[in-house]
C-alpha positions in Angstrom: -18.1 -7.3 -10.5 -14.6 -6.4 -9.4 -12.2 -5.3 -12.1 -9.2 -7.5 -12.7 -5.9 -6.5 -11.2 -3.2 -6.0 -13.8 -0.1 -8.3 -13.7 2.3 -5.5 -12.6 0.2 -4.7 -9.5 0.0 -8.5 -8.7 3.8 -8.8 -9.0 4.3 -5.9 -6.6 1.8 -7.5 -4.1 3.7 -10.8 -4.3 7.1 -9.2 -3.8 6.1 -7.0 -0.8 6.1 -9.9 1.7 9.0 -12.1 0.5 11.9 -12.8 2.7 14.2 -11.1 0.1 12.2 -7.8 0.2 10.9 -7.4 3.8 13.2 -5.6 6.2 15.0 -8.3 8.3 13.2 -7.3 11.5 10.1 -5.9 9.9 7.6 -8.3 11.3 8.7 -7.7 14.9 6.2 -5.5 16.7 9.0 -3.3 18.0 10.5 -2.7 14.5 10.3 0.8 13.1 9.0 -0.9 9.9 6.1 -2.7 11.6 3.4 0.0 11.2 4.3 0.5 7.6 4.2 -3.2 6.8 0.9 -3.4 8.6 -0.6 -0.5 6.6 0.7 -2.0 3.3 -0.8 -5.4 4.1 -4.1 -3.8 5.1 -4.3 -2.2 1.6 -3.8 -5.6 0.0 -6.5 -7.3 2.1 -8.9 -4.4 1.7 -8.3 -4.3 -2.1 -9.0 -8.0 -2.4 -12.1 -7.8 -0.3 -13.5 -4.9 -2.4 -13.2 -2.3 0.5 -11.8 0.3 -1.8 -12.4 3.4 0.3 -10.8 1.7 3.3 -7.8 0.8 1.1 -7.5 4.5 0.2 -7.4 5.3 3.9 -4.5 2.9 4.4 -2.7 4.2 1.4 -2.8 7.6 3.1 -1.6 6.1 6.4 1.3 4.2 4.7 2.4 7.4 2.8 2.3 9.4 6.0 4.3 6.7 7.8 7.0 6.8 5.1 7.1 10.6 5.3 7.2 10.8 9.1 9.9 8.1 9.4 12.0 9.1 6.4 13.1 5.6 5.9 16.3 4.7 4.1 15.5 4.0 0.4 15.8 0.3 0.6 14.3 -2.1 -2.0 11.2 -2.6 0.3 10.6 1.2 0.5 11.0 1.6 -3.2 8.5 -1.2 -3.9 6.1 0.3 -1.4 6.2 3.6 -3.2 5.6 2.0 -6.6 2.9 -0.2 -5.2 1.0 2.7 -3.5 1.2 4.8 -6.7 0.0 2.0 -8.9 -2.8 1.1 -6.4 -4.0 4.7 -6.3 -4.0 4.8 -10.2 -5.9 1.5 -10.3 -8.6 2.7 -7.9 -9.0 6.0 -9.8 -8.9 4.4 -13.2 -11.7 2.0 -12.3 -13.7 4.7 -10.4 -13.8 2.5 -7.3 -13.8 5.4 -4.7 -16.5 7.4 -3.1 -15.8 11.2 -2.7 -14.5 10.4 0.8 -12.1 7.8 -0.6 -10.9 10.2 -3.3 -10.3 12.8 -0.6 -8.2 10.4 1.5 -6.2 9.3 -1.5 -5.5 12.8 -2.8 -4.3 14.2 0.6 -0.6 14.9 0.1 
């Protein structure tokens, strides 16, 4: 049985794809935000499907994308950072990761 997501994590998930939060051109394939948005949304889908190690892999990819691009600290980027930290804490707290998933999530 999957553990229940806390309300704060759900709120972040809901805010990540709102028109108010997403970068204006973020869903265009040629946008600099597109890979990050894709990685973030992969973490959501993988989390909901119970693919926790794979979610950890995309947490790592999203963090690297934010590091490599050095995005301006917009509301979207700040929510992404908070979401990724909370998702990592959730996965660890509930012991949902294999040793490989732990390794992916701890690479920083």
